[in-house]
C-alpha positions, 0 to 999 in steps of 0.5 A: 510468470516473473513479477515483471510479466504480471499485470500492474495493479495500481494501489488505487484499485485496491482502494476502489475495490474496497479492499482497503478503505479510505481513512485506514492507517498503513504502517511499516512492519515494525510500526515505526511509521504510519500513513493514512489512505486517501480515497484517491489511493494516495497516502498522507503522512504529516507533511507529505502526500503521495504514492505508497512508494513516495511516502514510504521512501520519505518516511525512511529518508530513502531515495526509493521504496517498494511500497507494496512490501513496506506498508501493512494494514490491520485486516480482520484483526491480523497484520497484512501486507498490502501486497496480499491485496495486490495478489488477490486482484491479480488472481481475479484478473486471471 
């Protein structure tokens, strides 16, 4: 199925399932920007709190951002796109 036909997975589900823990730091692939994960699935960066998309757009000074492709996390000693966790949850749904 196309990406649009795949089940929507909120970032909060990734946090609720313990795949990424509250307090974890997310970063962009070049490690220029960071944001902390909150228990409710939102991110905090300096002066802003919001979704992975909103905070990603804010730190880049952009009108929008696909947070799933922008944010990364250290997972088991390896830099991992948060989209990997979304794909994992989608696979569990199927």
